[in-house]
C-alpha positions in Angstrom: -4.9 7.5 -24.8 -5.1 10.7 -22.7 -8.6 11.4 -21.4 -10.3 14.8 -21.2 -12.9 15.2 -18.6 -15.1 18.0 -20.1 -18.5 19.7 -19.4 -18.1 20.0 -15.6 -17.6 22.3 -12.8 -14.2 21.9 -11.4 -13.0 22.5 -7.8 -9.6 24.3 -8.2 -7.4 26.1 -5.5 -9.5 29.3 -6.0 -13.0 27.9 -6.1 -15.2 26.2 -8.6 -14.1 26.7 -12.2 -16.4 26.9 -15.1 -15.3 26.3 -18.7 -12.3 24.0 -18.0 -11.4 20.5 -18.7 -9.0 18.3 -16.8 -6.6 16.3 -18.8 -5.6 12.8 -17.5 -2.8 10.5 -18.8 -2.7 7.1 -17.0 -2.8 7.6 -13.2 -2.0 11.4 -13.2 -3.6 14.6 -13.8 -1.8 16.3 -16.9 -3.3 19.7 -16.7 -6.3 21.7 -16.1 -7.1 23.7 -19.3 -9.8 25.7 -21.0 -12.4 23.5 -22.6 -11.5 24.4 -26.1 -7.8 23.6 -25.6 -6.6 21.5 -28.6 -5.4 18.7 -26.4 -9.0 17.9 -25.5 -10.0 17.3 -29.1 -7.0 14.8 -29.4 -8.0 13.0 -26.2 -10.7 10.6 -25.3 -13.4 13.0 -24.2 -15.5 12.1 -21.1 -18.7 14.2 -20.5 -19.2 15.1 -16.8 -22.8 16.2 -17.4 -22.4 19.5 -15.8 -21.7 18.1 -12.4 -19.0 19.0 -9.8 -15.6 17.3 -10.2 -13.9 17.3 -6.8 -10.7 15.9 -5.3 -11.4 12.3 -4.1 -12.1 12.0 -0.5 -9.4 10.8 1.9 -10.6 9.1 5.1 -8.0 8.4 7.8 -10.3 6.3 10.0 -12.2 3.5 8.5 -12.9 0.6 10.8 -15.1 -1.2 8.2 -17.7 -1.0 5.6 -19.9 -3.2 3.4 -20.4 -5.6 6.3 -16.8 -6.1 7.0 -14.9 -5.1 10.1 -11.0 -4.7 9.6 -10.4 -6.2 13.0 -12.7 -9.4 12.5 -10.8 -9.8 9.2 -7.4 -8.4 8.7 -6.9 -9.6 5.2 -6.5 -8.1 1.6 -9.9 -9.2 0.6 -11.4 -7.4 3.6 -9.7 -4.2 2.7 -10.8 -4.6 -0.9 -14.4 -4.9 0.3 -14.1 -2.1 2.6 -12.7 0.2 0.0 -15.3 -0.8 -2.6 -18.0 -0.1 -0.1 -16.7 3.5 0.7 -15.9 4.2 -2.9 -19.6 4.6 -3.6 -19.7 7.7 -1.3 -16.5 9.3 -2.8 -13.8 7.9 -0.8 -10.9 7.1 -3.1 -8.1 7.0 -0.4 -8.4 5.4 3.0 -6.5 3.9 6.0 -8.0 0.7 7.1 -8.3 1.1 10.9 -7.6 -1.4 13.8 -9.2 -0.9 17.0 -7.4 -2.0 20.0 -6.5 -5.6 19.8 -3.8 -8.1 20.5 -0.5 -7.3 19.0 -0.7 -10.6 16.7 -3.9 -9.0 15.1 -2.1 -5.7 14.8 0.6 -7.8 13.0 -1.9 -9.5 10.7 -3.3 -6.1 10.0 0.0 -4.5 8.9 0.9 -7.5 6.7 -2.7 -7.3 5.0 -2.2 -3.6 4.3 1.3 -4.3 2.9 -0.1 -7.1 0.7 -3.0 -4.8 -0.4 -0.6 -2.0 -1.4 1.6 -4.6 -3.3 -1.6 -5.9 -5.1 -2.7 -2.3 -5.9 -6.1 -2.5 -4.3 -7.8 0.6 -5.1 -7.7 3.2 -2.6 -5.7 1.9 0.3 -2.5 3.8 1.2 -1.7 2.7 4.5 -2.9 1.7 8.0 -4.4 3.5 11.1 -3.4 1.6 14.4 -6.0 3.1 16.9 -4.7 1.6 20.1 -4.0 -0.5 22.0 -1.7 2.1 23.6 -4.7 4.1 25.0 -5.9 5.0 28.6 -8.6 3.0 29.9 -10.2 6.0 31.5 -11.1 7.3 28.1 -11.5 3.9 26.5 -14.9 4.4 24.8 -16.0 1.2 23.2 -12.3 -0.1 23.1 -11.9 -3.3 25.2 -9.9 -2.4 28.3 -8.6 -6.0 28.2 -6.7 -5.2 25.2 -5.1 -1.8 26.3 -1.5 -1.4 27.3 1.3 1.1 27.6 3.8 1.7 24.5 7.3 0.5 25.2 10.3 0.0 23.2 9.3 -3.7 22.2 6.6 -2.4 20.0 8.5 0.2 18.1 9.6 -2.4 15.4 6.0 -3.6 14.8 4.7 -0.1 14.4 7.3 0.9 12.0 7.3 -2.1 9.9 5.1 -1.0 7.2 6.8 -0.3 3.8 5.4 1.6 1.0 2.4 3.1 2.9 1.6 5.5 5.6 1.2 4.5 9.2 -0.9 6.5 11.6 -0.9 5.5 15.4 -3.3 6.8 17.8 -2.3 6.7 21.2 -2.6 8.3 24.8 0.6 10.2 25.4 0.5 9.5 29.1 0.7 5.8 28.3 4.1 6.0 26.8 7.1 8.5 27.0 8.1 11.6 24.9 11.2 9.8 23.6 9.2 7.0 22.2 6.8 9.0 20.3 9.9 11.0 18.9 11.2 7.5 17.8 7.9 6.6 16.1 7.8 10.0 14.3 11.6 9.8 13.2 10.7 6.6 11.6 7.9 8.1 9.5 5.0 7.2 11.7 2.2 9.8 12.0 1.2 10.0 15.7 -2.1 11.3 17.0 -3.5 11.6 20.4 -6.8 9.8 21.3 -8.5 7.9 24.0 -6.4 10.0 26.2 -6.8 11.7 29.6 -3.7 13.6 29.3 -3.3 17.2 30.9 -2.6 20.2 28.8 1.1 20.1 29.7 1.5 16.5 28.8 0.0 17.1 25.3 2.3 20.1 24.9 5.3 17.9 25.6 4.1 15.4 23.2 3.6 18.1 20.4 7.2 19.0 21.0 8.3 15.5 20.3 6.3 14.9 17.1 2.6 14.6 17.9 0.8 16.2 14.9 -2.8 15.0 15.3 -5.8 14.6 17.5 -8.2 11.8 16.6 -11.9 12.5 16.8 -11.7 15.9 18.6 -13.8 16.0 21.8 -14.5 12.3 21.8 -12.7 10.2 24.4 -10.1 12.9 25.5 -9.9 15.2 28.6 -12.1 18.3 28.2 -11.5 21.9 28.1 -12.4 23.3 31.6 -11.8 26.6 33.4 -8.7 25.4 35.3 -7.3 22.5 33.2 -7.5 23.1 29.4 -7.0 19.2 28.8 -6.5 17.6 25.5 -9.1 19.7 23.9 -7.7 22.9 25.0 -4.3 21.8 23.9 -5.5 20.8 20.4 -7.4 24.1 19.9 -4.6 26.2 21.3 -2.0 24.7 19.0 -2.2 26.1 15.7 -0.2 23.7 13.5 -1.7 20.4 14.5 -4.5 18.7 12.8 -7.9 17.7 14.3 -10.2 14.9 13.0 -13.8 15.6 13.4 -16.8 13.4 13.0 -19.5 15.7 11.8 -22.6 13.5 12.2 -24.6 15.6 14.7 -24.4 13.0 17.3 -20.6 12.6 18.3 -20.1 16.2 18.9 -22.8 19.0 19.1 -22.5 21.1 15.9 -22.3 24.1 18.0 -19.3 23.0 19.8 -17.6 22.3 16.4 -18.4 25.7 15.1 -16.7 27.0 18.1 -13.8 24.9 17.4 -13.5 26.1 13.9 -13.1 29.7 15.2 -10.2 28.7 17.4 -7.7 27.8 14.6 -7.6 27.9 10.7 -9.9 25.4 8.8 -7.0 23.6 6.9 -6.1 22.0 10.5 -9.5 20.3 10.6 -10.1 17.2 8.6 -13.3 15.1 8.2 -13.3 11.5 9.3 -16.0 8.9 9.3 -14.8 6.5 12.0 -17.1 4.2 9.9 -18.2 0.7 11.0 -19.3 -2.3 8.9 -22.6 -1.0 8.7 -21.7 1.8 6.2 -22.7 0.7 2.7 -24.3 -2.6 4.0 -28.1 -3.5 4.6 -27.4 -5.2 7.9 -27.0 -2.6 10.5 -25.5 -4.6 13.4 -22.3 -6.6 13.9 -20.0 -8.0 16.4 -17.0 -6.3 17.7 -14.8 -8.5 20.0 -17.8 -10.5 21.3 -20.0 -7.4 21.7 -23.0 -6.6 19.6 -23.0 -3.1 17.9 -26.1 -1.9 16.3 -27.8 1.3 15.0 -30.0 2.7 17.8 -32.0 6.1 17.0 -29.5 6.5 14.1 -26.5 6.1 16.0 -24.0 3.0 16.5 -23.8 1.8 20.0 -23.0 -1.3 22.1 -25.2 -2.9 24.6 -24.5 -0.3 27.2 -25.2 2.6 24.9 -21.5 3.5 24.4 -20.8 5.1 20.9 -19.1 2.6 18.7 -18.0 4.6 15.5 -20.3 5.8 13.1 -22.7 4.6 10.4 -22.0 7.7 8.3 -20.2 7.9 5.0 -17.8 10.8 3.8 -20.2 12.4 1.3 -22.6 12.6 4.1 -19.9 14.2 6.4 -19.2 16.7 3.5 -23.0 17.6 3.4 -23.1 18.1 7.4 -20.1 20.3 7.2 -22.1 22.6 5.0 -25.5 22.2 6.6 -24.4 21.9 10.3 -21.2 23.9 10.6 -21.8 26.7 8.0 -18.6 25.8 6.0 -19.0 26.5 2.2 -18.9 23.6 0.0 -15.3 23.9 -1.4 -13.9 24.3 2.1 -15.9 21.3 3.2 -14.6 19.2 0.5 -10.9 20.3 1.2 -11.6 19.0 4.7 -12.4 15.7 3.3 -9.5 15.7 0.6 -6.6 18.2 0.8 -6.3 18.7 4.5 -6.1 14.9 5.4 -3.6 14.5 2.5 -1.4 17.2 4.1 -1.8 15.7 7.7 -0.3 12.4 6.1 2.4 14.1 4.3 0.8 13.3 1.1 -0.3 16.9 0.1 2.1 17.0 -2.9 0.2 14.1 -4.8 -3.3 13.8 -3.3 -6.3 16.1 -2.3 -6.1 18.6 -5.2 -7.2 18.8 -8.8 -3.7 20.1 -10.2 -1.1 19.0 -12.8 1.0 16.2 -11.5 -1.4 14.9 -8.9 -2.7 11.5 -8.9 -6.2 11.2 -10.7 -8.3 10.5 -7.8 -11.6 12.3 -8.3 -15.2 12.4 -7.4 -18.1 13.5 -9.7 -21.0 14.6 -7.7 -24.1 16.8 -7.9 -25.0 19.9 -6.1 -26.2 17.8 -3.2 -22.9 15.8 -3.0 -24.5 12.6 -4.2 -21.7 10.7 -5.9 -22.1 9.9 -9.5 -18.7 8.5 -10.4 -15.1 8.2 -8.9 -11.7 7.8 -10.4 -8.8 6.1 -8.5 -5.5 6.5 -10.3 -7.3 7.4 -13.4 -9.7 4.3 -13.4 -13.3 5.2 -13.3 -16.1 3.4 -11.6 -19.7 4.5 -11.6 
């Protein structure tokens, strides 16, 4: 039976809409209609209690959650647990993310994601392979012993996922422009991260298919007076997407506000870079033999190196409003529509519009999540 979501304030393309209802039929949105539309009377009515109905959040960088680290457990069950932990905070779509590791672990992660998609595990729509094709100079918390250059031999592995999206973060200087182009031609989304590339090297990579920048400002060459670096290239290029971690710790909010003035907002997307501590009571875990724990509100290893975040997507949306001065509708789009467009999924995810998948979030004015829908199925 069709479902009518009524008595809510709906985030549409033009802003927050009053007096409207959203009609669902199975996994899809049928229409957004006036609340007195006759079709609502024939449907199973679901009262939203006056709260905000938002597009479901999409997170392209989820290392873990609910006490589970994807690197440590590259399995279907782990993906299910991670998705469940993040769903409570409005994430209805995510890319399980592998930190730099041995290639057999990458192969296991790809197999697990493939099986999870086949099993219709809620929310998973691909994989993010962050490394091992990174520059040790900008490794951050990644294990330098796992890093390597990208050569022809890895192309088959990185392009092996079927039925889902593959995002690869690499350092362009650790491979060739032709190999970047080969990945992109096979449907892989390529992002620059953990890179010490020059501005010119990034410009070449952009011409060969690079479209994203992983956690802008973190683990990359910076903008300076004589060498714009990766940051300068990212802000200068008007078509590429920039992932930003808005937790007030990875990047100073002032710096992010300046970045937002450099290119249009629909090229910025919120990411969590979340670790197992998100949605878990235990705030420490082991990453490749190192202890990672929350210290002074931020995740670090024993040496004090930042190690992902302990922040969920709903909090990132709130922070975009409070710290960056972005209005709520735009902050939500940065967590939904814009990452969907980055991944080439903008025609089915990230908007509340006819024909789109019914991935939705019900939240109050403080963006505290009350309920979610993934492909039309609700979870409170």
